[in-house]
N, CA, C and O of each residue as an XYZ file, in Angstrom:
568
protein
N     -36.486    -10.177     19.740
C     -37.518     -9.823     18.781
C     -36.885     -9.025     17.631
O     -36.092     -8.110     17.854
N     -37.243     -9.384     16.439
C     -36.689     -8.702     15.268
C     -37.214     -7.276     15.182
O     -38.359     -6.995     15.535
N     -36.379     -6.409     14.722
C     -36.763     -5.015     14.518
C     -37.567     -4.928     13.225
O     -37.188     -5.517     12.213
N     -38.673     -4.195     13.259
C     -39.549     -4.087     12.090
C     -38.809     -3.499     10.893
O     -39.021     -3.934      9.762
N     -37.944     -2.516     11.129
C     -37.243     -1.903      9.999
C     -36.324     -2.903      9.325
O     -36.181     -2.884      8.102
N     -35.698     -3.780     10.107
C     -34.795     -4.782      9.518
C     -35.576     -5.820      8.716
O     -35.153     -6.237      7.639
N     -36.715     -6.225      9.254
C     -37.554     -7.182      8.539
C     -38.040     -6.587      7.222
O     -38.116     -7.282      6.209
N     -38.364     -5.309      7.242
C     -38.879     -4.622      6.058
C     -37.861     -4.628      4.914
O     -38.252     -4.673      3.748
N     -36.581     -4.585      5.224
C     -35.544     -4.524      4.187
C     -34.676     -5.796      4.149
O     -33.534     -5.767      3.690
N     -35.229     -6.886      4.628
C     -34.491     -8.148      4.672
C     -34.118     -8.648      3.270
O     -33.014     -9.154      3.072
N     -35.016     -8.515      2.308
C     -34.717     -8.956      0.941
C     -33.529     -8.187      0.368
O     -32.671     -8.764     -0.301
N     -33.486     -6.884      0.634
C     -32.377     -6.068      0.144
C     -31.074     -6.463      0.830
O     -30.010     -6.424      0.210
N     -31.149     -6.844      2.106
C     -29.963     -7.320      2.828
C     -29.420     -8.569      2.141
O     -28.223     -8.672      1.872
N     -30.310     -9.512      1.863
C     -29.874    -10.775      1.266
C     -29.307    -10.553     -0.135
O     -28.323    -11.193     -0.506
N     -29.903     -9.670     -0.907
C     -29.395     -9.378     -2.246
C     -28.031     -8.692     -2.155
O     -27.103     -9.053     -2.879
N     -27.911     -7.710     -1.271
C     -26.632     -7.014     -1.100
C     -25.551     -7.991     -0.638
O     -24.418     -7.936     -1.117
N     -25.896     -8.878      0.284
C     -24.939     -9.856      0.795
C     -24.467    -10.776     -0.321
O     -23.270    -11.023     -0.463
N     -25.396    -11.277     -1.101
C     -25.060    -12.189     -2.193
C     -24.119    -11.532     -3.201
O     -23.135    -12.140     -3.622
N     -24.417    -10.308     -3.582
C     -23.583     -9.606     -4.557
C     -22.254     -9.158     -3.957
O     -21.227     -9.156     -4.636
N     -22.281     -8.778     -2.684
C     -21.080     -8.254     -2.044
C     -19.988     -9.311     -1.938
O     -18.821     -9.026     -2.203
N     -20.356    -10.526     -1.553
C     -19.329    -11.562     -1.390
C     -18.679    -11.940     -2.707
O     -17.535    -12.394     -2.725
N     -19.392    -11.759     -3.810
C     -18.797    -12.043     -5.113
C     -17.726    -11.024     -5.486
O     -16.865    -11.297     -6.323
N     -17.783     -9.841     -4.858
C     -16.866     -8.765     -5.216
C     -15.893     -8.406     -4.096
O     -15.255     -7.354     -4.143
N     -15.775     -9.271     -3.093
C     -14.845     -8.980     -2.003
C     -13.445     -8.766     -2.565
O     -12.965     -9.573     -3.362
N     -12.790     -7.690     -2.158
C     -11.432     -7.443     -2.654
C     -10.464     -8.534     -2.211
O     -10.548     -9.044     -1.093
N      -9.546     -8.882     -3.104
C      -8.504     -9.855     -2.784
C      -7.679     -9.297     -1.618
O      -7.431     -8.093     -1.547
N      -7.270    -10.154     -0.734
C      -6.473     -9.800      0.446
C      -7.235     -8.930      1.448
O      -6.619     -8.225      2.247
N      -8.551     -8.972      1.413
C      -9.300     -8.266      2.464
C      -9.748     -9.319      3.473
O      -8.972     -9.714      4.343
N     -10.954     -9.759      3.365
C     -11.496    -10.767      4.279
C     -12.055    -11.890      3.416
O     -12.738    -11.627      2.426
N     -11.769    -13.152      3.784
C     -12.286    -14.216      2.934
C     -13.799    -14.349      3.103
O     -14.376    -13.849      4.068
N     -14.419    -15.022      2.160
C     -15.884    -15.083      2.088
C     -16.491    -15.693      3.341
O     -17.462    -15.152      3.872
N     -15.954    -16.794      3.825
C     -16.552    -17.426      5.005
C     -16.387    -16.551      6.239
O     -17.272    -16.504      7.094
N     -15.263    -15.860      6.333
C     -15.055    -14.953      7.463
C     -16.024    -13.780      7.375
O     -16.576    -13.351      8.388
N     -16.234    -13.258      6.161
C     -17.198    -12.164      6.010
C     -18.586    -12.610      6.469
O     -19.296    -11.858      7.136
N     -18.965    -13.823      6.113
C     -20.264    -14.344      6.554
C     -20.384    -14.346      8.067
O     -21.416    -13.965      8.619
N     -19.326    -14.775      8.732
C     -19.344    -14.804     10.202
C     -19.418    -13.395     10.795
O     -20.215    -13.138     11.698
N     -18.592    -12.492     10.287
C     -18.576    -11.157     10.897
C     -19.843    -10.375     10.567
O     -20.300     -9.572     11.380
N     -20.417    -10.600      9.378
C     -21.654     -9.879      9.062
C     -22.807    -10.396      9.906
O     -23.686     -9.623     10.290
N     -22.817    -11.696     10.202
C     -23.857    -12.255     11.070
C     -23.683    -11.800     12.514
O     -24.661    -11.668     13.249
N     -22.440    -11.559     12.919
C     -22.159    -11.159     14.301
C     -22.251     -9.648     14.512
O     -22.042     -9.152     15.619
N     -22.566     -8.927     13.439
C     -22.577     -7.465     13.506
C     -23.999     -6.949     13.387
O     -24.771     -7.402     12.542
N     -24.332     -6.003     14.238
C     -25.606     -5.306     14.093
C     -25.379     -4.111     13.185
O     -24.364     -3.421     13.286
N     -26.315     -3.881     12.317
C     -26.280     -2.692     11.472
C     -27.355     -1.751     11.977
O     -28.485     -2.162     12.241
N     -26.994     -0.483     12.110
C     -27.912      0.494     12.683
C     -27.985      1.741     11.808
O     -27.004      2.121     11.170
N     -29.160      2.375     11.784
C     -29.252      3.669     11.122
C     -28.632      4.733     12.028
O     -28.956      4.819     13.212
N     -27.735      5.541     11.456
C     -27.014      6.544     12.239
C     -27.185      7.911     11.576
O     -27.018      8.057     10.365
N     -27.519      8.898     12.388
C     -27.657     10.267     11.903
C     -26.269     10.899     11.868
O     -25.661     11.156     12.906
N     -25.776     11.146     10.640
C     -24.441     11.712     10.443
C     -24.598     13.003      9.643
O     -25.056     12.986      8.500
N     -24.218     14.110     10.252
C     -24.310     15.421      9.588
C     -25.687     15.661      8.977
O     -25.797     16.135      7.847
N     -26.729     15.333      9.725
C     -28.097     15.609      9.303
C     -28.721     14.567      8.387
O     -29.913     14.651      8.090
N     -27.951     13.593      7.934
C     -28.478     12.525      7.084
C     -28.339     11.199      7.813
O     -27.446     11.036      8.645
N     -29.211     10.258      7.507
C     -29.152      8.942      8.134
C     -28.520      7.958      7.157
O     -28.865      7.915      5.976
N     -27.582      7.165      7.685
C     -26.908      6.129      6.900
C     -26.826      4.858      7.734
O     -26.797      4.914      8.964
N     -26.788      3.718      7.064
C     -26.584      2.457      7.772
C     -25.104      2.287      8.072
O     -24.250      2.549      7.226
N     -24.817      1.845      9.283
C     -23.439      1.623      9.703
C     -23.364      0.348     10.547
O     -24.336     -0.029     11.201
N     -22.203     -0.312     10.525
C     -22.028     -1.497     11.365
C     -21.729     -1.098     12.806
O     -20.997     -0.140     13.058
N     -22.293     -1.827     13.726
C     -21.991     -1.643     15.141
C     -21.116     -2.831     15.536
O     -21.625     -3.938     15.709
N     -19.810     -2.618     15.680
C     -18.863     -3.729     15.774
C     -18.989     -4.626     16.998
O     -18.532     -5.768     16.960
N     -19.582     -4.156     18.062
C     -19.843     -4.985     19.234
C     -18.801     -6.022     19.565
O     -17.765     -5.691     20.142
N     -19.048     -7.271     19.214
C     -18.180     -8.364     19.620
C     -17.184     -8.822     18.584
O     -16.757     -9.976     18.619
N     -16.792     -7.950     17.652
C     -15.848     -8.371     16.615
C     -14.505     -8.821     17.177
O     -13.929     -9.797     16.694
N     -14.000     -8.124     18.190
C     -12.686     -8.513     18.707
C     -12.752     -9.883     19.374
O     -11.815    -10.673     19.248
N     -13.840    -10.179     20.081
C     -13.989    -11.501     20.696
C     -14.150    -12.573     19.622
O     -13.604    -13.669     19.747
N     -14.899    -12.256     18.566
C     -15.066    -13.202     17.464
C     -13.723    -13.478     16.791
O     -13.399    -14.626     16.487
N     -12.947    -12.423     16.563
C     -11.625    -12.588     15.943
C     -10.760    -13.512     16.808
O     -10.097    -14.409     16.286
N     -10.766    -13.296     18.112
C      -9.968    -14.138     19.001
C     -10.421    -15.594     18.939
O      -9.591    -16.502     18.910
N     -11.739    -15.821     18.920
C     -12.261    -17.189     18.841
C     -11.869    -17.860     17.536
O     -11.491    -19.032     17.524
N     -11.961    -17.119     16.437
C     -11.621    -17.687     15.135
C     -10.127    -17.979     15.048
O      -9.730    -19.019     14.523
N      -9.302    -17.076     15.556
C      -7.854    -17.284     15.495
C      -7.437    -18.496     16.312
O      -6.452    -19.156     15.984
N      -8.175    -18.792     17.369
C      -7.848    -19.939     18.213
C      -8.390    -21.257     17.657
O      -8.089    -22.323     18.195
N      -9.176    -21.195     16.600
C      -9.764    -22.419     16.057
C      -8.883    -22.975     14.933
O      -8.048    -22.259     14.382
N      -9.076    -24.254     14.600
C      -8.300    -24.846     13.504
C      -8.843    -24.449     12.130
O      -8.294    -24.858     11.106
N      -9.882    -23.679     12.101
C     -10.542    -23.257     10.859
C      -9.582    -22.407     10.022
O      -9.004    -21.456     10.549
N      -9.395    -22.716      8.739
C      -8.490    -21.917      7.901
C      -9.085    -20.551      7.566
O     -10.304    -20.393      7.503
N      -8.226    -19.584      7.357
C      -8.659    -18.262      6.930
C      -9.355    -17.458      8.002
O     -10.079    -16.511      7.696
N      -9.150    -17.820      9.247
C      -9.896    -17.195     10.324
C      -9.386    -15.863     10.801
O     -10.135    -15.113     11.428
N      -8.165    -15.546     10.535
C      -7.635    -14.288     11.037
C      -8.131    -13.101     10.232
O      -8.250    -13.175      9.009
N      -8.417    -12.019     10.914
C      -8.764    -10.784     10.214
C      -8.415     -9.619     11.111
O      -8.419     -9.735     12.337
N      -8.114     -8.499     10.487
C      -7.826     -7.303     11.277
C      -9.140     -6.575     11.523
O     -10.022     -6.557     10.665
N      -9.260     -5.982     12.691
C     -10.488     -5.254     13.015
C     -10.708     -4.086     12.068
O     -11.841     -3.804     11.676
N      -9.625     -3.402     11.699
C      -9.758     -2.278     10.767
C     -10.293     -2.747      9.413
O     -11.196     -2.129      8.848
N      -9.726     -3.852      8.892
C     -10.210     -4.386      7.614
C     -11.660     -4.832      7.730
O     -12.456     -4.607      6.819
N     -11.999     -5.455      8.834
C     -13.373     -5.912      9.032
C     -14.338     -4.727      9.042
O     -15.384     -4.776      8.395
N     -13.996     -3.669      9.766
C     -14.883     -2.505      9.829
C     -15.009     -1.810      8.481
O     -16.092     -1.359      8.109
N     -13.902     -1.722      7.748
C     -13.969     -1.119      6.403
C     -14.885     -1.944      5.507
O     -15.716     -1.398      4.782
N     -14.726     -3.258      5.562
C     -15.532     -4.144      4.731
C     -17.001     -4.070      5.131
O     -17.876     -4.007      4.268
N     -17.276     -4.077      6.438
C     -18.659     -4.001      6.914
C     -19.298     -2.655      6.572
O     -20.485     -2.595      6.251
N     -18.526     -1.591      6.639
C     -19.048     -0.267      6.274
C     -19.375     -0.229      4.791
O     -20.403      0.317      4.390
N     -18.504     -0.808      3.979
C     -18.758     -0.873      2.546
C     -20.016     -1.686      2.264
O     -20.822     -1.313      1.412
N     -20.181     -2.786      2.971
C     -21.395     -3.597      2.814
C     -22.634     -2.790      3.214
O     -23.648     -2.824      2.517
N     -22.554     -2.068      4.333
C     -23.691     -1.262      4.794
C     -24.077     -0.228      3.732
O     -25.260      0.031      3.510
N     -23.081      0.354      3.088
C     -23.348      1.329      2.020
C     -24.032      0.657      0.829
O     -24.938      1.232      0.226
N     -23.602     -0.553      0.492
C     -24.253     -1.293     -0.600
C     -25.697     -1.626     -0.245
O     -26.600     -1.470     -1.067
N     -25.906     -2.090      0.993
C     -27.255     -2.436      1.448
C     -28.149     -1.195      1.397
O     -29.284     -1.256      0.924
N     -27.628     -0.081      1.885
C     -28.378      1.173      1.850
C     -28.757      1.527      0.407
O     -29.879      1.962      0.147
N     -27.831      1.342     -0.518
C     -28.102      1.615     -1.922
C     -29.228      0.747     -2.472
O     -30.087      1.226     -3.213
N     -29.217     -0.534     -2.104
C     -30.274     -1.449     -2.555
C     -31.638     -1.016     -2.002
O     -32.647     -1.072     -2.705
N     -31.655     -0.589     -0.754
C     -32.907     -0.137     -0.135
C     -33.440      1.091     -0.878
O     -34.633      1.185     -1.169
N     -32.554      2.011     -1.173
C     -32.965      3.229     -1.881
C     -33.409      2.929     -3.303
O     -34.358      3.538     -3.796
N     -32.729      1.992     -3.972
C     -33.132      1.599     -5.327
C     -34.554      1.072     -5.342
O     -35.305      1.348     -6.278
N     -34.933      0.323     -4.327
C     -36.283     -0.257     -4.229
C     -37.295      0.728     -3.642
O     -38.462      0.393     -3.438
N     -36.829      1.934     -3.378
C     -37.675      3.003     -2.838
C     -38.323      2.611     -1.503
O     -39.491      2.904     -1.247
N     -37.535      1.946     -0.671
C     -37.999      1.526      0.653
C     -37.365      2.348      1.781
O     -37.691      2.154      2.952
N     -36.462      3.261      1.426
C     -35.699      3.987      2.443
C     -36.598      4.793      3.379
O     -36.450      4.708      4.598
N     -37.519      5.563      2.831
C     -38.374      6.428      3.658
C     -39.211      5.609      4.637
O     -39.301      5.957      5.815
N     -39.823      4.527      4.162
C     -40.634      3.674      5.030
C     -39.744      3.014      6.098
O     -40.140      2.897      7.258
N     -38.550      2.588      5.695
C     -37.628      1.994      6.661
C     -37.280      3.000      7.754
O     -37.228      2.652      8.934
N     -37.042      4.254      7.351
C     -36.722      5.306      8.324
C     -37.891      5.559      9.274
O     -37.688      5.779     10.468
N     -39.105      5.527      8.746
C     -40.290      5.691      9.604
C     -40.345      4.582     10.659
O     -40.572      4.846     11.840
N     -40.137      3.351     10.220
C     -40.157      2.216     11.146
C     -39.042      2.326     12.186
O     -39.266      2.095     13.375
N     -37.858      2.677     11.735
C     -36.723      2.814     12.654
C     -36.975      3.942     13.658
O     -36.646      3.820     14.838
N     -37.553      5.024     13.182
C     -37.865      6.163     14.066
C     -38.908      5.756     15.110
O     -38.766      6.075     16.290
N     -39.953      5.054     14.675
C     -40.997      4.583     15.597
C     -40.415      3.688     16.684
O     -40.863      3.722     17.830
N     -39.435      2.904     16.328
C     -38.801      1.976     17.268
C     -37.686      2.629     18.086
O     -37.109      1.999     18.972
N     -37.387      3.893     17.786
C     -36.305      4.572     18.484
C     -34.945      3.990     18.147
O     -34.053      3.962     18.995
N     -34.775      3.523     16.905
C     -33.554      2.822     16.508
C     -32.536      3.693     15.790
O     -31.444      3.214     15.484
N     -32.846      4.946     15.510
C     -31.884      5.794     14.815
C     -30.942      6.405     15.852
O     -31.369      7.094     16.777
N     -29.658      6.133     15.671
C     -28.652      6.610     16.617
C     -28.081      7.947     16.163
O     -27.982      8.221     14.967
N     -27.712      8.764     17.123
C     -26.958      9.973     16.812
C     -25.497      9.582     16.626
O     -25.041      8.584     17.182
N     -24.776     10.359     15.855
C     -23.387     10.041     15.540
C     -22.533      9.885     16.802
O     -21.693      8.988     16.870
N     -22.741     10.744     17.794
C     -21.935     10.678     19.021
C     -22.170      9.357     19.759
O     -21.227      8.739     20.253
N     -23.441      8.927     19.830
C     -23.754      7.655     20.489
C     -23.149      6.488     19.714
O     -22.625      5.540     20.299
N     -23.231      6.573     18.400
C     -22.662      5.519     17.560
C     -21.157      5.413     17.771
O     -20.619      4.319     17.938
N     -20.486      6.554     17.762
C     -19.035      6.541     17.953
C     -18.661      5.979     19.316
O     -17.679      5.247     19.439
N     -19.433      6.316     20.334
C     -19.168      5.798     21.681
C     -19.351      4.275     21.716
O     -18.525      3.562     22.286
N     -20.424      3.786     21.112
C     -20.686      2.348     21.123
C     -19.758      1.580     20.185
O     -19.594      0.368     20.331
N     -19.155      2.271     19.231
C     -18.271      1.611     18.269
C     -16.846      1.451     18.781
O     -16.058      0.698     18.209
N     -16.518      2.147     19.840
C     -15.166      2.010     20.389
C     -14.945      0.572     20.800
O     -15.860     -0.100     21.275
N     -13.724      0.108     20.614
C     -13.399     -1.251     21.021
C     -13.507     -1.332     22.534
O     -12.802     -0.647     23.275
N     -14.405     -2.187     22.956
C     -14.622     -2.345     24.393
C     -14.113     -3.705     24.821
O     -14.266     -4.697     24.109
N     -13.519     -3.736     25.966
C     -13.042     -4.988     26.519
C     -13.818     -5.264     27.790
O     -13.877     -4.430     28.694
N     -14.406     -6.434     27.847
C     -15.177     -6.788     29.027
C     -14.250     -7.109     30.193
O     -13.054     -7.336     30.008
N     -14.809     -7.123     31.381
C     -14.045     -7.477     32.573
C     -13.433     -8.862     32.420
O     -12.276     -9.074     32.782
N     -14.211     -9.817     31.878
C     -13.703    -11.184     31.715
C     -12.542    -11.220     30.720
O     -11.582    -11.964     30.922
N     -12.617    -10.424     29.643
C     -11.506    -10.377     28.689
C     -10.242     -9.870     29.363
O      -9.155    -10.407     29.151
N     -10.392     -8.828     30.179
C      -9.240     -8.294     30.896
C      -8.696     -9.331     31.878
O      -7.483     -9.500     32.007
N      -9.600    -10.019     32.565
C      -9.208    -11.024     33.544
C      -8.470    -12.184     32.860
O      -7.442    -12.648     33.354
N      -9.006    -12.653     31.710
C      -8.369    -13.747     30.983
C      -6.959    -13.371     30.520
O      -6.052    -14.203     30.529
N      -6.785    -12.098     30.111
C      -5.490    -11.681     29.593
C      -4.404    -11.697     30.672
O      -3.217    -11.751     30.350
N      -4.789    -11.652     31.920
C      -3.816    -11.719     33.010
C      -3.093    -13.070     33.049
O      -1.961    -13.171     33.522
N      -3.775    -14.108     32.538
C      -3.240    -15.472     32.641
C      -2.677    -15.995     31.330
O      -2.355    -17.179     31.230
N      -2.554    -15.150     30.336
C      -1.984    -15.604     29.047
C      -0.488    -15.546     29.082
O       0.166    -15.886     28.096
């Protein structure tokens, strides 16, 4: 089920995405790869030093990177650090678009009602690169 806060700012997401890919820095992440990683990433409101900001929750980025690197698709390789920097920059742009449209306060109300605002410590814990049991098991046979 879609989160109400995300639906509320969906237009700003699409506008930020459209503008962001036009300005991707050279030698960062190619446009098609950015599309894949942004679709595979959850963005969450995070309380940082008393203020709330949108941040990427990297979740399955390392598994996605491995899948892309193993495919014949060109331009598939990316570094996790570059991906997170790019996704964080995108989240900041999206946040800016939301604030420009004066939707930030209402979005925060919706996110709060849904219990979707994370504390910084929880965000940092969930953002750590996690390896599943199956990933560890597969690596034994490589």
